[in-house]
Every structure is written in C-alpha cells, then in structure tokens.
C-alpha positions as CSV (number, residue, x, y, z in Angstrom):
1,M,8.6,-8.3,3.8
2,S,8.7,-4.6,3.0
3,E,5.0,-4.1,2.2
4,R,1.9,-6.0,1.4
5,P,1.9,-8.1,-1.7
6,R,-0.4,-7.2,-4.7
7,F,-2.4,-10.2,-6.7
8,T,-0.4,-10.9,-9.8
9,A,-2.4,-11.1,-13.3
10,G,-3.7,-14.7,-12.7
11,T,-4.5,-14.2,-8.9
12,R,-7.9,-12.6,-8.2
13,S,-10.1,-12.8,-5.1
14,L,-13.5,-11.7,-4.0
15,T,-12.3,-9.2,-1.8
16,S,-10.1,-7.4,-4.4
17,T,-12.5,-7.5,-7.3
18,L,-14.8,-5.9,-4.8
19,L,-12.5,-3.4,-3.7
20,H,-10.8,-2.7,-7.2
21,P,-13.1,-3.5,-9.7
22,V,-11.8,-1.3,-12.2
23,R,-8.3,-3.0,-11.8
24,T,-9.8,-6.7,-12.2
25,V,-11.7,-5.5,-15.1
26,W,-8.6,-4.3,-16.6
27,Q,-6.7,-7.1,-15.8
28,M,-9.2,-9.7,-17.4
29,A,-9.3,-7.6,-20.8
30,N,-5.8,-6.8,-20.8
31,A,-4.1,-9.9,-19.9
32,R,-0.8,-9.7,-21.7
33,A,-0.3,-6.1,-20.3
34,A,-1.1,-6.9,-16.9
35,Q,1.5,-10.0,-17.0
36,E,4.0,-7.5,-18.3
37,A,3.2,-5.0,-15.7
38,D,3.7,-7.8,-13.0
39,L,7.2,-8.6,-14.8
40,R,8.0,-4.9,-14.3
41,D,6.7,-4.7,-10.6
42,L,9.0,-7.9,-9.7
43,N,12.1,-6.4,-11.1
44,A,11.4,-2.9,-9.7
45,G,11.4,-4.9,-6.1
46,L,7.5,-4.9,-5.3
47,P,6.1,-7.9,-3.6
48,L,3.6,-10.0,-5.4
49,M,1.4,-12.8,-4.5
50,A,0.5,-15.5,-7.0
51,T,-2.1,-18.2,-6.3
52,A,-0.4,-21.8,-6.4
53,F,-1.5,-25.3,-5.1
54,V,1.0,-27.4,-3.7
55,K,1.0,-31.3,-3.6
56,S,0.8,-32.6,-0.1
57,N,0.0,-36.3,0.8
58,R,-1.2,-36.9,-2.7
59,R,-3.6,-33.9,-2.3
60,Y,-3.2,-30.3,-3.7
61,R,-3.6,-27.6,-1.1
62,Q,-4.5,-24.1,-2.0
63,G,-2.2,-21.0,-1.2
64,A,-0.1,-18.6,-2.6
65,F,3.7,-17.9,-3.4
66,V,4.7,-14.5,-2.3
67,F,7.7,-13.1,-4.3
68,D,9.5,-10.3,-2.8
69,L,13.1,-9.9,-4.1
70,D,13.9,-7.4,-1.6
71,A,13.2,-9.3,1.6
72,S,15.4,-11.7,3.4
73,E,13.5,-14.5,2.2
74,P,12.5,-13.8,-1.4
75,V,10.2,-16.8,-2.1
76,V,7.6,-17.9,0.4
77,W,4.6,-20.4,0.3
78,R,1.6,-19.5,2.3
79,K,-1.4,-22.1,2.8
80,W,-5.0,-20.6,2.4
81,R,-7.1,-20.9,5.3
82,P,-10.7,-20.1,5.0
83,F,-12.1,-17.0,7.0
84,M,-8.4,-16.5,8.4
85,P,-5.0,-14.9,7.1
86,Y,-3.0,-17.1,5.0
87,G,-0.9,-19.6,7.1
88,P,2.6,-18.8,8.4
89,P,5.1,-18.4,5.3
90,V,7.3,-21.2,4.3
91,A,10.7,-20.5,2.8
92,L,11.9,-22.1,-0.3
93,R,15.4,-21.8,-0.2
94,G,17.6,-21.3,-3.5
95,P,19.0,-22.1,-5.7
96,F,16.1,-23.1,-7.7
97,E,15.2,-25.6,-10.4
98,L,12.2,-25.2,-12.2
99,G,10.7,-28.2,-14.6
100,G,8.6,-27.6,-17.6
101,F,5.1,-26.6,-17.3
102,G,2.5,-29.0,-18.4
103,P,-1.1,-29.9,-18.1
104,A,-2.8,-29.8,-14.7
105,P,-5.6,-32.3,-14.1
106,A,-8.9,-31.7,-15.5
107,Q,-10.4,-30.3,-12.4
108,Y,-7.9,-27.3,-12.5
109,Q,-8.9,-25.4,-15.2
110,S,-6.4,-22.6,-16.5
111,M,-3.7,-24.0,-14.2
112,L,-0.4,-25.7,-15.5
113,Q,1.7,-28.1,-13.5
114,T,5.3,-28.1,-12.8
115,T,8.0,-28.8,-10.3
116,I,10.1,-26.6,-8.4
117,R,13.4,-28.0,-6.7
118,D,14.8,-25.6,-4.1
119,A,17.8,-26.4,-2.0
120,S,16.5,-28.9,0.3
121,S,13.1,-30.2,-1.2
122,V,11.0,-31.0,-4.4
123,W,7.5,-29.1,-4.7
124,E,4.8,-30.2,-7.2
125,V,2.9,-27.1,-7.9
126,M,0.3,-25.8,-9.8
127,V,0.0,-22.2,-11.0
128,T,-2.4,-20.2,-13.0
129,A,-1.3,-20.1,-16.7
130,A,-1.1,-16.2,-16.7
131,D,1.5,-16.3,-13.9
132,T,3.8,-19.1,-15.3
133,E,6.1,-16.4,-16.9
134,L,6.3,-14.5,-13.5
135,V,6.9,-17.6,-11.5
136,A,9.8,-18.5,-13.8
137,A,11.4,-15.0,-13.8
138,A,10.8,-14.6,-10.0
139,L,12.8,-18.0,-9.1
140,A,15.6,-17.1,-11.6
141,E,15.9,-13.7,-9.8
142,A,15.7,-15.1,-6.4
143,G,18.1,-17.8,-7.2
144,K,20.7,-15.3,-8.7
145,A,20.4,-12.9,-5.5
146,R,20.6,-16.0,-3.0
147,A,24.0,-17.3,-5.1
148,G,25.1,-13.6,-4.8
149,D,24.5,-13.7,-0.8
150,E,26.2,-16.8,-0.6
151,S,29.5,-15.9,-2.6
152,G,29.7,-12.7,-0.9
153,A,29.8,-14.1,2.7
C-alpha cells in the first residue's frame, strides 16, 4: 500500500472524529460533496478505507474494504479487531461482479446489502449507504486494471 488510507464519507471512527473534528462535521454537513471528494481521490490514486460487514458463518463480521488502485492488490478486506490494528489483508481478485444494493437487516441502520463476486468466491457484504457509489466505482476501476494487467502479460 502506498500510504495510509483515509476514511470515506460513510466511515467515521472515534479516533478520526477526535483528531479531525472539523473534517467530520464537514462530512456530515456536506454528505454529497464528501462523496464526490471520495470519488475524485479514488481516481487520483489515493487509498481509501470504507466500513463494511462481510457475512461469514451466518454472521456479519465488521471490518473495512481498502481501495488502493495503485497497489498490487487494489481491493482488500481487513477484519476489525478491538483494541488492535485491523486484521491481515485478504485480497479480492478481479474481475468483479457487483449485485444490486438492497436493504440490510433492520439492526444495521444506514447500511445497504449486496454481493460481490470475485475470481474465486462470492462475498455477501453490507456497506454504508453513503459509500455505495464509491464501492461500485472502485470495483469497476480495479476490475479494469486487473483485466489490463492480465491482457498485457
């Protein structure tokens, strides 16, 4: 990964709120502008981290997707661990097929549910409603980059 990823518009943590309160308030007050800034940063090659839940053994596990289009693995999943850094990265391998976004279970407010099919598996995930456009764009760009790498090899 080229640099530490920044949180997306739909992702806020207590630490980032305390360290950058002005940015957090701006993101909440200007949600659409924050989402557009995320898309610009993604296209500029900056790494972004989006909160997500992945279904595993009939339970949703909290973590984050890290999108870094300039990295050798442009899409990785990192499981959240309390009082520790995120777990080791699990790379998703393109090409990607993204299902439509639908409502998540009631206890997951402001989340939308979808499936991501990568080269080897199907991921059932939930992402914040504010990050759905970013997730779709990141998977599309990462899939194009991966296809270009394989055709050029």
